[in-house]
N, C-alpha and C positions, 0 to 999 in steps of 0.2 A: 531452490530444491533448480536443479537444469538437467539437462540432455539432453547430447548432443552425439552425431553419428557425422562422420564425413564418408562422402566415395572417392572414388575418383573416377572421374568419366573417363579421362585420355591422361597422359601423360603430363599435359600443363596444367591440365581444367581442370580441378576441384568444386566438389560442393559441398555445402557445409548444412545438416540437419537441426535445428536444435528446438528446445521444446525450453520455457524457463516458467512456473507460479511464482507468485512472491503471496505471502502467508501460506503455500500450502498444507497447512496445520488447519488454516482456521481461525487461528485466536479474535477473540473479540481485544481490536486498537481503540481506545476511548479517545475520546478529544480532549482537551484540557477544563477542568471546570469552571462557572461561570466567576470573572472576578469580578462584576460592577461593581462597587457597597453603595450606599444609599444611603445615608443617616439622615433617621425624621427627626424633630426638636430635640426628642430625649437622648440623642443620639445612636438611638436601636437602627440596625442594616432594617429598612424597609425591600428589600429585591426579594421577590423568590425566588429568586436563579440564582443566589451572591449564594458558591462555595458546590451545586447542584452540575451534577457530567450530567448532559442532557442528549449530545450526540455519538457518534462514533466516526469511525476513518471505513475508507471502504473496504470489504472482505474483500476475497480470495480472488489476482487477477494472473490471467495464463495469456502467455503469449508465443508467437510459433511465428518461425526466421526460417529464412535461405541465404544461405550465401554464398555465390559462385567466385568464387578464384580462378583468375587467365592469366 
């Protein structure tokens, strides 16, 4: 999501104000599941984290910026 506003200070100088939001709806973005398969003597997985999602990516990020063009 982005919002922009342009201001004309003089004929040659312009200012752009900008606001941007990444993941504006704040949905959960999960990391990849654990992929380490550790077989025991019978060939069965002994890793408790295999196939489990234990973390997520960062939530909403917002940034503001100004751009001066002359």
